[in-house]
PDB file of N, CA, C and O in Angstrom:
ATOM      1  N   UNK A   1    -210.726  57.455-162.871  1.00  0.00           N
ATOM      2  CA  UNK A   1    -210.694  56.066-163.289  1.00  0.00           C
ATOM      3  C   UNK A   1    -210.259  55.224-162.088  1.00  0.00           C
ATOM      4  O   UNK A   1    -209.186  55.436-161.523  1.00  0.00           O
ATOM      5  N   UNK A   2    -211.091  54.288-161.718  1.00  0.00           N
ATOM      6  CA  UNK A   2    -210.832  53.447-160.548  1.00  0.00           C
ATOM      7  C   UNK A   2    -210.483  52.038-161.020  1.00  0.00           C
ATOM      8  O   UNK A   2    -211.360  51.272-161.418  1.00  0.00           O
ATOM      9  N   UNK A   3    -209.196  51.705-160.970  1.00  0.00           N
ATOM     10  CA  UNK A   3    -208.737  50.402-161.437  1.00  0.00           C
ATOM     11  C   UNK A   3    -208.517  49.456-160.267  1.00  0.00           C
ATOM     12  O   UNK A   3    -208.100  49.865-159.183  1.00  0.00           O
ATOM     13  N   UNK A   4    -208.806  48.183-160.512  1.00  0.00           N
ATOM     14  CA  UNK A   4    -208.549  47.170-159.486  1.00  0.00           C
ATOM     15  C   UNK A   4    -207.041  46.930-159.380  1.00  0.00           C
ATOM     16  O   UNK A   4    -206.261  47.409-160.202  1.00  0.00           O
ATOM     17  N   UNK A   5    -206.663  46.197-158.378  1.00  0.00           N
ATOM     18  CA  UNK A   5    -205.251  45.880-158.180  1.00  0.00           C
ATOM     19  C   UNK A   5    -204.685  45.114-159.381  1.00  0.00           C
ATOM     20  O   UNK A   5    -203.553  45.359-159.799  1.00  0.00           O
ATOM     21  N   UNK A   6    -205.464  44.199-159.925  1.00  0.00           N
ATOM     22  CA  UNK A   6    -205.021  43.414-161.098  1.00  0.00           C
ATOM     23  C   UNK A   6    -204.830  44.318-162.302  1.00  0.00           C
ATOM     24  O   UNK A   6    -203.848  44.181-163.031  1.00  0.00           O
ATOM     25  N   UNK A   7    -205.773  45.256-162.521  1.00  0.00           N
ATOM     26  CA  UNK A   7    -205.637  46.185-163.649  1.00  0.00           C
ATOM     27  C   UNK A   7    -204.408  47.068-163.486  1.00  0.00           C
ATOM     28  O   UNK A   7    -203.694  47.328-164.454  1.00  0.00           O
ATOM     29  N   UNK A   8    -204.163  47.531-162.261  1.00  0.00           N
ATOM     30  CA  UNK A   8    -202.978  48.359-162.010  1.00  0.00           C
ATOM     31  C   UNK A   8    -201.688  47.568-162.280  1.00  0.00           C
ATOM     32  O   UNK A   8    -200.733  48.102-162.843  1.00  0.00           O
ATOM     33  N   UNK A   9    -201.673  46.305-161.877  1.00  0.00           N
ATOM     34  CA  UNK A   9    -200.497  45.464-162.100  1.00  0.00           C
ATOM     35  C   UNK A   9    -200.258  45.272-163.595  1.00  0.00           C
ATOM     36  O   UNK A   9    -199.114  45.291-164.050  1.00  0.00           O
ATOM     37  N   UNK A  10    -201.325  45.090-164.354  1.00  0.00           N
ATOM     38  CA  UNK A  10    -201.197  44.950-165.805  1.00  0.00           C
ATOM     39  C   UNK A  10    -200.672  46.243-166.415  1.00  0.00           C
ATOM     40  O   UNK A  10    -199.786  46.214-167.269  1.00  0.00           O
ATOM     41  N   UNK A  11    -201.214  47.375-165.979  1.00  0.00           N
ATOM     42  CA  UNK A  11    -200.774  48.669-166.492  1.00  0.00           C
ATOM     43  C   UNK A  11    -199.290  48.896-166.180  1.00  0.00           C
ATOM     44  O   UNK A  11    -198.543  49.365-167.038  1.00  0.00           O
ATOM     45  N   UNK A  12    -198.869  48.572-164.980  1.00  0.00           N
ATOM     46  CA  UNK A  12    -197.466  48.732-164.611  1.00  0.00           C
ATOM     47  C   UNK A  12    -196.569  47.803-165.421  1.00  0.00           C
ATOM     48  O   UNK A  12    -195.461  48.189-165.794  1.00  0.00           O
ATOM     49  N   UNK A  13    -197.029  46.589-165.698  1.00  0.00           N
ATOM     50  CA  UNK A  13    -196.249  45.656-166.524  1.00  0.00           C
ATOM     51  C   UNK A  13    -196.095  46.189-167.947  1.00  0.00           C
ATOM     52  O   UNK A  13    -195.036  46.036-168.554  1.00  0.00           O
ATOM     53  N   UNK A  14    -197.139  46.809-168.477  1.00  0.00           N
ATOM     54  CA  UNK A  14    -197.082  47.368-169.833  1.00  0.00           C
ATOM     55  C   UNK A  14    -196.054  48.494-169.905  1.00  0.00           C
ATOM     56  O   UNK A  14    -195.349  48.626-170.906  1.00  0.00           O
ATOM     57  N   UNK A  15    -195.963  49.300-168.859  1.00  0.00           N
ATOM     58  CA  UNK A  15    -195.059  50.460-168.870  1.00  0.00           C
ATOM     59  C   UNK A  15    -193.699  50.175-168.231  1.00  0.00           C
ATOM     60  O   UNK A  15    -192.887  51.088-168.082  1.00  0.00           O
ATOM     61  N   UNK A  16    -193.443  48.931-167.855  1.00  0.00           N
ATOM     62  CA  UNK A  16    -192.165  48.581-167.224  1.00  0.00           C
ATOM     63  C   UNK A  16    -191.012  48.733-168.211  1.00  0.00           C
ATOM     64  O   UNK A  16    -191.182  48.558-169.418  1.00  0.00           O
ATOM     65  N   UNK A  17    -189.838  49.061-167.677  1.00  0.00           N
ATOM     66  CA  UNK A  17    -188.627  49.151-168.476  1.00  0.00           C
ATOM     67  C   UNK A  17    -187.615  48.191-167.886  1.00  0.00           C
ATOM     68  O   UNK A  17    -187.363  48.261-166.683  1.00  0.00           O
ATOM     69  N   UNK A  18    -187.022  47.301-168.661  1.00  0.00           N
ATOM     70  CA  UNK A  18    -187.231  47.073-170.086  1.00  0.00           C
ATOM     71  C   UNK A  18    -188.603  46.461-170.352  1.00  0.00           C
ATOM     72  O   UNK A  18    -189.285  45.994-169.440  1.00  0.00           O
ATOM     73  N   UNK A  19    -188.986  46.479-171.619  1.00  0.00           N
ATOM     74  CA  UNK A  19    -190.314  46.001-172.022  1.00  0.00           C
ATOM     75  C   UNK A  19    -190.454  44.521-171.679  1.00  0.00           C
ATOM     76  O   UNK A  19    -189.579  43.707-171.973  1.00  0.00           O
ATOM     77  N   UNK A  20    -191.593  44.196-171.041  1.00  0.00           N
ATOM     78  CA  UNK A  20    -191.893  42.807-170.685  1.00  0.00           C
ATOM     79  C   UNK A  20    -192.590  42.111-171.840  1.00  0.00           C
ATOM     80  O   UNK A  20    -193.484  42.681-172.466  1.00  0.00           O
ATOM     81  N   UNK A  21    -192.191  40.901-172.119  1.00  0.00           N
ATOM     82  CA  UNK A  21    -192.966  40.039-172.999  1.00  0.00           C
ATOM     83  C   UNK A  21    -193.727  39.097-172.077  1.00  0.00           C
ATOM     84  O   UNK A  21    -193.350  38.927-170.917  1.00  0.00           O
ATOM     85  N   UNK A  22    -194.767  38.498-172.569  1.00  0.00           N
ATOM     86  CA  UNK A  22    -195.456  37.496-171.775  1.00  0.00           C
ATOM     87  C   UNK A  22    -196.636  37.991-170.970  1.00  0.00           C
ATOM     88  O   UNK A  22    -197.128  37.267-170.104  1.00  0.00           O
ATOM     89  N   UNK A  23    -197.109  39.206-171.224  1.00  0.00           N
ATOM     90  CA  UNK A  23    -198.320  39.673-170.553  1.00  0.00           C
ATOM     91  C   UNK A  23    -199.502  38.986-171.234  1.00  0.00           C
ATOM     92  O   UNK A  23    -199.596  38.992-172.462  1.00  0.00           O
ATOM     93  N   UNK A  24    -200.384  38.407-170.466  1.00  0.00           N
ATOM     94  CA  UNK A  24    -201.527  37.671-171.024  1.00  0.00           C
ATOM     95  C   UNK A  24    -202.454  38.658-171.727  1.00  0.00           C
ATOM     96  O   UNK A  24    -202.840  39.676-171.152  1.00  0.00           O
ATOM     97  N   UNK A  25    -202.810  38.349-172.977  1.00  0.00           N
ATOM     98  CA  UNK A  25    -203.599  39.272-173.794  1.00  0.00           C
ATOM     99  C   UNK A  25    -204.963  39.572-173.168  1.00  0.00           C
ATOM    100  O   UNK A  25    -205.424  40.712-173.232  1.00  0.00           O
ATOM    101  N   UNK A  26    -205.612  38.587-172.571  1.00  0.00           N
ATOM    102  CA  UNK A  26    -206.930  38.844-171.981  1.00  0.00           C
ATOM    103  C   UNK A  26    -206.832  39.858-170.838  1.00  0.00           C
ATOM    104  O   UNK A  26    -207.782  40.602-170.593  1.00  0.00           O
ATOM    105  N   UNK A  27    -205.699  39.895-170.141  1.00  0.00           N
ATOM    106  CA  UNK A  27    -205.503  40.910-169.102  1.00  0.00           C
ATOM    107  C   UNK A  27    -205.435  42.304-169.715  1.00  0.00           C
ATOM    108  O   UNK A  27    -205.943  43.266-169.138  1.00  0.00           O
ATOM    109  N   UNK A  28    -204.809  42.413-170.880  1.00  0.00           N
ATOM    110  CA  UNK A  28    -204.723  43.704-171.563  1.00  0.00           C
ATOM    111  C   UNK A  28    -206.106  44.146-172.037  1.00  0.00           C
ATOM    112  O   UNK A  28    -206.471  45.311-171.875  1.00  0.00           O
ATOM    113  N   UNK A  29    -206.878  43.230-172.622  1.00  0.00           N
ATOM    114  CA  UNK A  29    -208.238  43.575-173.066  1.00  0.00           C
ATOM    115  C   UNK A  29    -209.105  44.001-171.891  1.00  0.00           C
ATOM    116  O   UNK A  29    -209.883  44.948-172.002  1.00  0.00           O
ATOM    117  N   UNK A  30    -208.974  43.314-170.779  1.00  0.00           N
ATOM    118  CA  UNK A  30    -209.740  43.663-169.581  1.00  0.00           C
ATOM    119  C   UNK A  30    -209.343  45.047-169.081  1.00  0.00           C
ATOM    120  O   UNK A  30    -210.198  45.818-168.646  1.00  0.00           O
ATOM    121  N   UNK A  31    -208.057  45.364-169.139  1.00  0.00           N
ATOM    122  CA  UNK A  31    -207.587  46.697-168.758  1.00  0.00           C
ATOM    123  C   UNK A  31    -208.192  47.762-169.670  1.00  0.00           C
ATOM    124  O   UNK A  31    -208.636  48.806-169.193  1.00  0.00           O
ATOM    125  N   UNK A  32    -208.211  47.505-170.981  1.00  0.00           N
ATOM    126  CA  UNK A  32    -208.825  48.456-171.911  1.00  0.00           C
ATOM    127  C   UNK A  32    -210.259  48.765-171.484  1.00  0.00           C
ATOM    128  O   UNK A  32    -210.654  49.928-171.405  1.00  0.00           O
ATOM    129  N   UNK A  33    -211.029  47.720-171.212  1.00  0.00           N
ATOM    130  CA  UNK A  33    -212.439  47.903-170.828  1.00  0.00           C
ATOM    131  C   UNK A  33    -212.551  48.662-169.503  1.00  0.00           C
ATOM    132  O   UNK A  33    -213.429  49.510-169.345  1.00  0.00           O
ATOM    133  N   UNK A  34    -211.673  48.360-168.560  1.00  0.00           N
ATOM    134  CA  UNK A  34    -211.700  49.043-167.260  1.00  0.00           C
ATOM    135  C   UNK A  34    -211.392  50.531-167.411  1.00  0.00           C
ATOM    136  O   UNK A  34    -211.846  51.349-166.612  1.00  0.00           O
ATOM    137  N   UNK A  35    -210.624  50.872-168.434  1.00  0.00           N
ATOM    138  CA  UNK A  35    -210.291  52.280-168.690  1.00  0.00           C
ATOM    139  C   UNK A  35    -211.391  52.986-169.467  1.00  0.00           C
ATOM    140  O   UNK A  35    -211.304  54.191-169.704  1.00  0.00           O
ATOM    141  N   UNK A  36    -212.434  52.247-169.868  1.00  0.00           N
ATOM    142  CA  UNK A  36    -213.554  52.840-170.580  1.00  0.00           C
ATOM    143  C   UNK A  36    -213.508  52.679-172.082  1.00  0.00           C
ATOM    144  O   UNK A  36    -214.256  53.346-172.797  1.00  0.00           O
ATOM    145  N   UNK A  37    -212.650  51.815-172.572  1.00  0.00           N
ATOM    146  CA  UNK A  37    -212.506  51.619-174.020  1.00  0.00           C
ATOM    147  C   UNK A  37    -213.647  50.783-174.581  1.00  0.00           C
ATOM    148  O   UNK A  37    -214.240  49.956-173.889  1.00  0.00           O
ATOM    149  N   UNK A  38    -213.934  51.024-175.854  1.00  0.00           N
ATOM    150  CA  UNK A  38    -214.836  50.158-176.614  1.00  0.00           C
ATOM    151  C   UNK A  38    -213.956  49.156-177.328  1.00  0.00           C
ATOM    152  O   UNK A  38    -213.075  49.538-178.098  1.00  0.00           O
ATOM    153  N   UNK A  39    -214.186  47.877-177.081  1.00  0.00           N
ATOM    154  CA  UNK A  39    -213.404  46.809-177.699  1.00  0.00           C
ATOM    155  C   UNK A  39    -214.352  46.001-178.570  1.00  0.00           C
ATOM    156  O   UNK A  39    -215.385  45.525-178.099  1.00  0.00           O
ATOM    157  N   UNK A  40    -213.997  45.846-179.855  1.00  0.00           N
ATOM    158  CA  UNK A  40    -214.845  45.069-180.762  1.00  0.00           C
ATOM    159  C   UNK A  40    -213.990  44.114-181.570  1.00  0.00           C
ATOM    160  O   UNK A  40    -212.791  44.322-181.758  1.00  0.00           O
ATOM    161  N   UNK A  41    -214.632  43.073-182.039  1.00  0.00           N
ATOM    162  CA  UNK A  41    -213.959  42.045-182.823  1.00  0.00           C
ATOM    163  C   UNK A  41    -213.788  42.498-184.260  1.00  0.00           C
ATOM    164  O   UNK A  41    -214.707  43.062-184.854  1.00  0.00           O
ATOM    165  N   UNK A  42    -212.616  42.253-184.813  1.00  0.00           N
ATOM    166  CA  UNK A  42    -212.375  42.469-186.229  1.00  0.00           C
ATOM    167  C   UNK A  42    -212.342  41.118-186.902  1.00  0.00           C
ATOM    168  O   UNK A  42    -212.758  40.119-186.314  1.00  0.00           O
ATOM    169  N   UNK A  43    -211.857  41.074-188.119  1.00  0.00           N
ATOM    170  CA  UNK A  43    -211.762  39.788-188.804  1.00  0.00           C
ATOM    171  C   UNK A  43    -210.523  39.038-188.322  1.00  0.00           C
ATOM    172  O   UNK A  43    -209.501  39.643-187.997  1.00  0.00           O
ATOM    173  N   UNK A  44    -210.632  37.734-188.284  1.00  0.00           N
ATOM    174  CA  UNK A  44    -209.515  36.915-187.827  1.00  0.00           C
ATOM    175  C   UNK A  44    -209.203  37.179-186.372  1.00  0.00           C
ATOM    176  O   UNK A  44    -210.088  37.131-185.519  1.00  0.00           O
ATOM    177  N   UNK A  45    -207.934  37.461-186.088  1.00  0.00           N
ATOM    178  CA  UNK A  45    -207.519  37.689-184.700  1.00  0.00           C
ATOM    179  C   UNK A  45    -207.449  39.174-184.362  1.00  0.00           C
ATOM    180  O   UNK A  45    -206.875  39.552-183.341  1.00  0.00           O
ATOM    181  N   UNK A  46    -208.026  40.014-185.211  1.00  0.00           N
ATOM    182  CA  UNK A  46    -207.964  41.461-184.978  1.00  0.00           C
ATOM    183  C   UNK A  46    -208.947  41.906-183.897  1.00  0.00           C
ATOM    184  O   UNK A  46    -210.053  41.379-183.773  1.00  0.00           O
ATOM    185  N   UNK A  47    -208.508  42.885-183.129  1.00  0.00           N
ATOM    186  CA  UNK A  47    -209.333  43.484-182.091  1.00  0.00           C
ATOM    187  C   UNK A  47    -209.258  44.992-182.278  1.00  0.00           C
ATOM    188  O   UNK A  47    -208.168  45.564-182.287  1.00  0.00           O
ATOM    189  N   UNK A  48    -210.414  45.639-182.428  1.00  0.00           N
ATOM    190  CA  UNK A  48    -210.456  47.100-182.562  1.00  0.00           C
ATOM    191  C   UNK A  48    -210.714  47.710-181.197  1.00  0.00           C
ATOM    192  O   UNK A  48    -211.573  47.247-180.446  1.00  0.00           O
ATOM    193  N   UNK A  49    -209.956  48.762-180.883  1.00  0.00           N
ATOM    194  CA  UNK A  49    -210.087  49.410-179.579  1.00  0.00           C
ATOM    195  C   UNK A  49    -210.191  50.915-179.790  1.00  0.00           C
ATOM    196  O   UNK A  49    -209.402  51.506-180.527  1.00  0.00           O
ATOM    197  N   UNK A  50    -211.178  51.529-179.132  1.00  0.00           N
ATOM    198  CA  UNK A  50    -211.338  52.985-179.163  1.00  0.00           C
ATOM    199  C   UNK A  50    -211.382  53.481-177.722  1.00  0.00           C
ATOM    200  O   UNK A  50    -212.177  53.007-176.910  1.00  0.00           O
ATOM    201  N   UNK A  51    -210.513  54.443-177.422  1.00  0.00           N
ATOM    202  CA  UNK A  51    -210.422  54.975-176.065  1.00  0.00           C
ATOM    203  C   UNK A  51    -210.077  56.455-176.130  1.00  0.00           C
ATOM    204  O   UNK A  51    -209.037  56.843-176.661  1.00  0.00           O
ATOM    205  N   UNK A  52    -210.962  57.271-175.584  1.00  0.00           N
ATOM    206  CA  UNK A  52    -210.745  58.723-175.519  1.00  0.00           C
ATOM    207  C   UNK A  52    -210.381  59.334-176.874  1.00  0.00           C
ATOM    208  O   UNK A  52    -209.490  60.178-176.968  1.00  0.00           O
ATOM    209  N   UNK A  53    -211.077  58.900-177.907  1.00  0.00           N
ATOM    210  CA  UNK A  53    -210.860  59.445-179.237  1.00  0.00           C
ATOM    211  C   UNK A  53    -209.682  58.847-179.987  1.00  0.00           C
ATOM    212  O   UNK A  53    -209.413  59.244-181.120  1.00  0.00           O
ATOM    213  N   UNK A  54    -208.980  57.909-179.385  1.00  0.00           N
ATOM    214  CA  UNK A  54    -207.845  57.248-180.031  1.00  0.00           C
ATOM    215  C   UNK A  54    -208.294  55.849-180.430  1.00  0.00           C
ATOM    216  O   UNK A  54    -208.899  55.126-179.637  1.00  0.00           O
ATOM    217  N   UNK A  55    -207.990  55.478-181.667  1.00  0.00           N
ATOM    218  CA  UNK A  55    -208.375  54.154-182.173  1.00  0.00           C
ATOM    219  C   UNK A  55    -207.140  53.363-182.555  1.00  0.00           C
ATOM    220  O   UNK A  55    -206.139  53.916-183.011  1.00  0.00           O
ATOM    221  N   UNK A  56    -207.231  52.050-182.358  1.00  0.00           N
ATOM    222  CA  UNK A  56    -206.128  51.161-182.738  1.00  0.00           C
ATOM    223  C   UNK A  56    -206.690  49.779-183.057  1.00  0.00           C
ATOM    224  O   UNK A  56    -207.774  49.407-182.609  1.00  0.00           O
ATOM    225  N   UNK A  57    -205.930  49.043-183.833  1.00  0.00           N
ATOM    226  CA  UNK A  57    -206.261  47.654-184.132  1.00  0.00           C
ATOM    227  C   UNK A  57    -205.075  46.808-183.687  1.00  0.00           C
ATOM    228  O   UNK A  57    -203.932  47.067-184.065  1.00  0.00           O
ATOM    229  N   UNK A  58    -205.363  45.804-182.885  1.00  0.00           N
ATOM    230  CA  UNK A  58    -204.336  44.891-182.401  1.00  0.00           C
ATOM    231  C   UNK A  58    -204.655  43.487-182.883  1.00  0.00           C
ATOM    232  O   UNK A  58    -205.793  43.187-183.244  1.00  0.00           O
ATOM    233  N   UNK A  59    -203.655  42.639-182.886  1.00  0.00           N
ATOM    234  CA  UNK A  59    -203.834  41.234-183.229  1.00  0.00           C
ATOM    235  C   UNK A  59    -203.665  40.410-181.970  1.00  0.00           C
ATOM    236  O   UNK A  59    -202.658  40.520-181.271  1.00  0.00           O
ATOM    237  N   UNK A  60    -204.671  39.576-181.683  1.00  0.00           N
ATOM    238  CA  UNK A  60    -204.544  38.668-180.539  1.00  0.00           C
ATOM    239  C   UNK A  60    -203.426  37.675-180.837  1.00  0.00           C
ATOM    240  O   UNK A  60    -203.332  37.160-181.951  1.00  0.00           O
ATOM    241  N   UNK A  61    -202.589  37.409-179.856  1.00  0.00           N
ATOM    242  CA  UNK A  61    -201.542  36.406-180.081  1.00  0.00           C
ATOM    243  C   UNK A  61    -202.162  35.012-180.155  1.00  0.00           C
ATOM    244  O   UNK A  61    -203.105  34.694-179.430  1.00  0.00           O
ATOM    245  N   UNK A  62    -201.618  34.202-181.034  1.00  0.00           N
ATOM    246  CA  UNK A  62    -202.069  32.817-181.132  1.00  0.00           C
ATOM    247  C   UNK A  62    -200.948  31.995-181.725  1.00  0.00           C
ATOM    248  O   UNK A  62    -200.228  32.547-182.557  1.00  0.00           O
ATOM    249  N   UNK A  63    -200.725  30.768-181.399  1.00  0.00           N
ATOM    250  CA  UNK A  63    -201.567  29.960-180.520  1.00  0.00           C
ATOM    251  C   UNK A  63    -201.332  30.248-179.041  1.00  0.00           C
ATOM    252  O   UNK A  63    -202.142  29.836-178.210  1.00  0.00           O
ATOM    253  N   UNK A  64    -200.255  30.939-178.687  1.00  0.00           N
ATOM    254  CA  UNK A  64    -200.013  31.262-177.283  1.00  0.00           C
ATOM    255  C   UNK A  64    -200.949  32.387-176.844  1.00  0.00           C
ATOM    256  O   UNK A  64    -201.544  33.067-177.680  1.00  0.00           O
ATOM    257  N   UNK A  65    -201.075  32.578-175.546  1.00  0.00           N
ATOM    258  CA  UNK A  65    -201.963  33.632-175.045  1.00  0.00           C
ATOM    259  C   UNK A  65    -201.204  34.857-174.559  1.00  0.00           C
ATOM    260  O   UNK A  65    -201.820  35.852-174.179  1.00  0.00           O
ATOM    261  N   UNK A  66    -199.861  34.800-174.564  1.00  0.00           N
ATOM    262  CA  UNK A  66    -199.045  35.912-174.085  1.00  0.00           C
ATOM    263  C   UNK A  66    -198.580  36.790-175.246  1.00  0.00           C
ATOM    264  O   UNK A  66    -198.381  36.310-176.363  1.00  0.00           O
ATOM    265  N   UNK A  67    -198.411  38.071-174.966  1.00  0.00           N
ATOM    266  CA  UNK A  67    -197.962  39.018-175.980  1.00  0.00           C
ATOM    267  C   UNK A  67    -196.447  39.007-176.103  1.00  0.00           C
ATOM    268  O   UNK A  67    -195.738  38.595-175.185  1.00  0.00           O
ATOM    269  N   UNK A  68    -195.963  39.468-177.251  1.00  0.00           N
ATOM    270  CA  UNK A  68    -194.524  39.639-177.416  1.00  0.00           C
ATOM    271  C   UNK A  68    -194.172  41.103-177.140  1.00  0.00           C
ATOM    272  O   UNK A  68    -195.061  41.923-176.909  1.00  0.00           O
ATOM    273  N   UNK A  69    -192.892  41.426-177.163  1.00  0.00           N
ATOM    274  CA  UNK A  69    -192.447  42.778-176.816  1.00  0.00           C
ATOM    275  C   UNK A  69    -192.985  43.831-177.780  1.00  0.00           C
ATOM    276  O   UNK A  69    -193.320  44.940-177.364  1.00  0.00           O
ATOM    277  N   UNK A  70    -193.069  43.492-179.061  1.00  0.00           N
ATOM    278  CA  UNK A  70    -193.580  44.448-180.043  1.00  0.00           C
ATOM    279  C   UNK A  70    -195.025  44.828-179.769  1.00  0.00           C
ATOM    280  O   UNK A  70    -195.396  45.996-179.883  1.00  0.00           O
ATOM    281  N   UNK A  71    -195.839  43.846-179.408  1.00  0.00           N
ATOM    282  CA  UNK A  71    -197.243  44.114-179.097  1.00  0.00           C
ATOM    283  C   UNK A  71    -197.363  44.962-177.834  1.00  0.00           C
ATOM    284  O   UNK A  71    -198.209  45.853-177.762  1.00  0.00           O
ATOM    285  N   UNK A  72    -196.525  44.690-176.845  1.00  0.00           N
ATOM    286  CA  UNK A  72    -196.562  45.473-175.605  1.00  0.00           C
ATOM    287  C   UNK A  72    -196.190  46.926-175.901  1.00  0.00           C
ATOM    288  O   UNK A  72    -196.794  47.842-175.343  1.00  0.00           O
ATOM    289  N   UNK A  73    -195.205  47.145-176.771  1.00  0.00           N
ATOM    290  CA  UNK A  73    -194.827  48.512-177.152  1.00  0.00           C
ATOM    291  C   UNK A  73    -195.987  49.216-177.845  1.00  0.00           C
ATOM    292  O   UNK A  73    -196.221  50.401-177.610  1.00  0.00           O
ATOM    293  N   UNK A  74    -196.715  48.496-178.697  1.00  0.00           N
ATOM    294  CA  UNK A  74    -197.866  49.089-179.390  1.00  0.00           C
ATOM    295  C   UNK A  74    -198.969  49.457-178.404  1.00  0.00           C
ATOM    296  O   UNK A  74    -199.574  50.522-178.518  1.00  0.00           O
ATOM    297  N   UNK A  75    -199.230  48.580-177.440  1.00  0.00           N
ATOM    298  CA  UNK A  75    -200.247  48.852-176.423  1.00  0.00           C
ATOM    299  C   UNK A  75    -199.824  50.052-175.581  1.00  0.00           C
ATOM    300  O   UNK A  75    -200.653  50.903-175.258  1.00  0.00           O
ATOM    301  N   UNK A  76    -198.549  50.127-175.225  1.00  0.00           N
ATOM    302  CA  UNK A  76    -198.029  51.255-174.443  1.00  0.00           C
ATOM    303  C   UNK A  76    -198.229  52.562-175.201  1.00  0.00           C
ATOM    304  O   UNK A  76    -198.683  53.550-174.623  1.00  0.00           O
ATOM    305  N   UNK A  77    -197.895  52.575-176.485  1.00  0.00           N
ATOM    306  CA  UNK A  77    -198.053  53.785-177.300  1.00  0.00           C
ATOM    307  C   UNK A  77    -199.528  54.191-177.383  1.00  0.00           C
ATOM    308  O   UNK A  77    -199.856  55.373-177.273  1.00  0.00           O
ATOM    309  N   UNK A  78    -200.417  53.207-177.577  1.00  0.00           N
ATOM    310  CA  UNK A  78    -201.849  53.483-177.651  1.00  0.00           C
ATOM    311  C   UNK A  78    -202.349  54.106-176.344  1.00  0.00           C
ATOM    312  O   UNK A  78    -203.050  55.118-176.364  1.00  0.00           O
ATOM    313  N   UNK A  79    -201.989  53.505-175.220  1.00  0.00           N
ATOM    314  CA  UNK A  79    -202.443  54.007-173.926  1.00  0.00           C
ATOM    315  C   UNK A  79    -201.895  55.411-173.660  1.00  0.00           C
ATOM    316  O   UNK A  79    -202.604  56.263-173.125  1.00  0.00           O
ATOM    317  N   UNK A  80    -200.644  55.652-174.030  1.00  0.00           N
ATOM    318  CA  UNK A  80    -200.042  56.975-173.840  1.00  0.00           C
ATOM    319  C   UNK A  80    -200.787  58.028-174.655  1.00  0.00           C
ATOM    320  O   UNK A  80    -201.070  59.120-174.164  1.00  0.00           O
ATOM    321  N   UNK A  81    -201.101  57.687-175.908  1.00  0.00           N
ATOM    322  CA  UNK A  81    -201.843  58.631-176.752  1.00  0.00           C
ATOM    323  C   UNK A  81    -203.227  58.922-176.196  1.00  0.00           C
ATOM    324  O   UNK A  81    -203.766  60.011-176.394  1.00  0.00           O
ATOM    325  N   UNK A  82    -203.807  57.937-175.494  1.00  0.00           N
ATOM    326  CA  UNK A  82    -205.130  58.114-174.898  1.00  0.00           C
ATOM    327  C   UNK A  82    -205.051  58.779-173.520  1.00  0.00           C
ATOM    328  O   UNK A  82    -206.080  59.021-172.889  1.00  0.00           O
ATOM    329  N   UNK A  83    -203.837  59.072-173.055  1.00  0.00           N
ATOM    330  CA  UNK A  83    -203.677  59.742-171.770  1.00  0.00           C
ATOM    331  C   UNK A  83    -203.717  58.811-170.574  1.00  0.00           C
ATOM    332  O   UNK A  83    -203.983  59.257-169.458  1.00  0.00           O
ATOM    333  N   UNK A  84    -203.457  57.523-170.781  1.00  0.00           N
ATOM    334  CA  UNK A  84    -203.452  56.549-169.690  1.00  0.00           C
ATOM    335  C   UNK A  84    -202.017  56.160-169.403  1.00  0.00           C
ATOM    336  O   UNK A  84    -201.325  55.637-170.275  1.00  0.00           O
ATOM    337  N   UNK A  85    -201.567  56.413-168.187  1.00  0.00           N
ATOM    338  CA  UNK A  85    -200.230  56.007-167.740  1.00  0.00           C
ATOM    339  C   UNK A  85    -200.312  55.638-166.266  1.00  0.00           C
ATOM    340  O   UNK A  85    -201.205  56.101-165.555  1.00  0.00           O
ATOM    341  N   UNK A  86    -199.376  54.799-165.801  1.00  0.00           N
ATOM    342  CA  UNK A  86    -199.437  54.416-164.377  1.00  0.00           C
ATOM    343  C   UNK A  86    -199.132  55.585-163.447  1.00  0.00           C
ATOM    344  O   UNK A  86    -199.144  55.423-162.227  1.00  0.00           O
TER     345      UNK A  86
END
């Protein structure tokens, strides 16, 4: 998997300790796609993601564009289950 510098920075922010809030959601979606995930729209603000046999549903943050700590923890758990770590 060949990630750009921006994707690597997003991945490192997701796995940073303590958990960061404020990661822009579109950066996370772009990272999913760069890792080979299938990203599809659900109803409302839902986003379905499938990566390496692991599936998850996330909610896009609104009205702000940044994620909260709980969402970052969920994304971290999803990526770990799919075998993606920095």
